[in-house]
Every structure is written in C-alpha cells, then in structure tokens.
C-alpha positions in Angstrom: 32.4 -0.5 106.0 35.1 2.2 105.7 36.0 2.4 109.3 36.5 -1.6 109.1 38.6 -1.2 106.1 40.7 1.6 107.7 41.1 -0.5 110.8 42.4 -3.4 108.8 45.0 -1.1 107.1 46.1 0.3 110.4 46.4 -3.1 112.0 48.3 -4.5 109.0 50.9 -1.5 109.1 51.5 -2.3 112.8 51.9 -6.0 112.1 54.3 -5.4 109.2 56.3 -2.7 111.3 56.6 -5.3 114.2 57.8 -8.1 111.6 60.4 -5.6 110.2 61.7 -4.7 113.7 61.6 -8.3 114.8 63.7 -9.2 111.8 66.2 -6.5 112.2 66.6 -7.4 116.0 67.1 -11.1 115.3 69.7 -10.4 112.5 71.6 -7.9 114.8 71.6 -10.4 117.8 72.7 -13.2 115.3 75.6 -10.9 113.9 76.6 -10.0 117.5 76.6 -13.6 118.7 78.3 -15.4 115.7 79.5 -12.8 113.3 78.5 -11.5 109.9 80.1 -14.6 108.0 78.2 -17.2 110.0 74.9 -15.1 110.0 75.1 -15.3 106.3 76.0 -19.0 106.2 73.0 -19.6 108.5 70.6 -17.5 106.2 71.7 -19.3 103.0 71.4 -22.6 104.8 67.9 -22.0 106.0 66.9 -20.6 102.6 68.2 -23.7 100.9 66.5 -25.9 103.3 63.3 -23.9 102.7 63.6 -24.4 98.9 64.2 -28.0 99.0 61.4 -28.7 101.6 59.0 -26.3 99.6 59.5 -27.9 96.3 59.0 -31.5 97.9 55.8 -30.2 99.4 54.6 -28.6 96.5 55.2 -31.5 94.4 53.1 -33.8 96.8 50.0 -31.5 96.6 47.0 -32.7 94.6 43.6 -31.5 94.1 42.4 -34.2 96.5 44.1 -32.6 99.5 42.6 -30.2 101.8 42.4 -26.6 100.5 43.9 -25.4 103.9 47.0 -27.6 103.2 47.4 -26.0 100.0 47.2 -22.5 101.4 49.6 -23.4 104.1 52.1 -24.8 101.7 51.9 -21.6 99.5 52.2 -19.5 102.9 55.1 -21.4 103.8 56.9 -21.1 100.7 56.3 -17.3 100.4 57.7 -16.7 104.0 60.8 -18.9 102.9 61.4 -16.6 100.1 61.3 -13.3 102.4 64.7 -12.5 103.5 65.2 -12.8 107.1 65.7 -15.2 109.8 62.3 -15.3 111.6 60.3 -15.4 108.4 62.3 -18.2 107.1 62.0 -20.0 110.2 58.3 -19.8 110.3 58.2 -20.7 106.6 60.1 -23.8 107.4 57.9 -24.8 110.3 54.8 -24.3 108.2 56.2 -26.4 105.3 57.1 -29.3 107.7 54.5 -32.0 107.5 54.2 -32.5 111.3 53.7 -29.0 112.1 51.6 -28.1 109.3 49.2 -31.1 110.5 49.1 -29.1 113.9 48.2 -25.7 112.1 45.7 -27.0 109.6 42.7 -27.0 111.8 43.2 -23.3 112.4 43.7 -22.7 109.0 40.6 -24.5 108.0 38.7 -22.5 110.4 40.1 -19.2 109.3 39.4 -20.1 105.6 35.9 -21.3 106.1 35.0 -18.2 108.0 36.4 -15.9 105.5 34.5 -17.6 102.5 31.3 -17.7 104.5 31.7 -14.1 105.3 31.9 -13.4 101.6 29.2 -15.7 100.4 25.6 -14.9 101.5 22.5 -17.0 101.0 21.2 -14.7 98.4 24.0 -15.7 96.1 23.1 -19.3 96.3 19.4 -19.1 95.5 18.3 -19.8 91.9 16.1 -17.1 90.2 13.5 -16.9 87.5 10.7 -19.1 86.0 7.7 -18.2 88.2 6.8 -18.6 91.8 7.8 -21.7 93.6 4.9 -22.6 96.3 4.8 -25.8 98.2 6.5 -27.9 95.4 4.4 -26.7 92.6 5.2 -24.0 89.9 2.7 -21.2 89.7 2.5 -20.7 85.9 2.1 -22.7 82.9 4.6 -25.3 81.7 5.5 -25.2 78.1 7.5 -28.2 76.7 10.2 -26.3 74.6 12.6 -29.3 74.0 11.6 -32.8 74.7 12.8 -33.4 78.4 13.3 -29.6 79.1 10.4 -28.0 80.8 10.2 -24.2 81.1 7.8 -22.5 83.4 6.3 -19.1 82.6 4.7 -16.6 85.0 1.1 -15.6 84.4 
C-alpha cells in the first residue's frame, strides 16, 4: 500500500511539472507571437468567458443531474481559475455543454471505479441480531414494541 501511495505522488509530481512547463511554453510562444499586451488581453478575455460560462453552468445544475456532470462543472470551474492559457482553455472546453457531454461517459466510468474501489461488500452487509439461515432467524423473537421485532441469539 505504501508503494502504491508513493507511486501516486511521484506520478502527480511529474504531471504537475509537465503542466507548469506546458503553461510556461505556451505563454512564452504567445508573447513571442502577439506581444505581452495582447497576451494579457487574451488571458483576461478567456478568464472572463470562463467565469460567465461557469456561472451559467453552475446555476443550471440540480441534484437530479448526473454526479459526473457536477464533478465536470466543478473541475472546469477550477481549471478556469488557475492562471494560464492551457488550463483556462481546458476548463472552458469542460464547461461547454457539448464537450462536457462527450467527456461525461469517461468521467462516469472513472467516478464509479473510484467509488467501487473504496466501498467493499463488507461495508454494505448488516450486522447483529442472531444468525440468518435460509430466511429464518436462529434465535427467539421478542416483541419489544408492537410492530418492532427484535431477534436475540441463544
């Protein structure tokens, strides 16, 4: 278990390092191509578009929606608020309803696999009140409150 956690943190480090380097490279290329002023205008415009789109999508989410949809909207909003061209663009893509609909099946699979890994069958089985054998309770039933039967082990 310790090796698995260590592997996760090493992988997380490399992914974050790659993201930081990609953000710096894209920002440097954008400054080289259009200049610092236009780069700042592009970043501010993308950020404002993300705020408007995120606010409209957050308002439209209700408890009836798919949990993966809510998670994607939250992830998209978080990515929009991170500084950088790449993260803001990915956040905008996730927040847009057509692309979110395309990513939703993958997010659903990842969420259900993650939840299934953490919940075992032993967490879901009831405990107590004697043995249960072929639909019968092995023990005596004592009427505690009318309509509420309690089984005691012998």
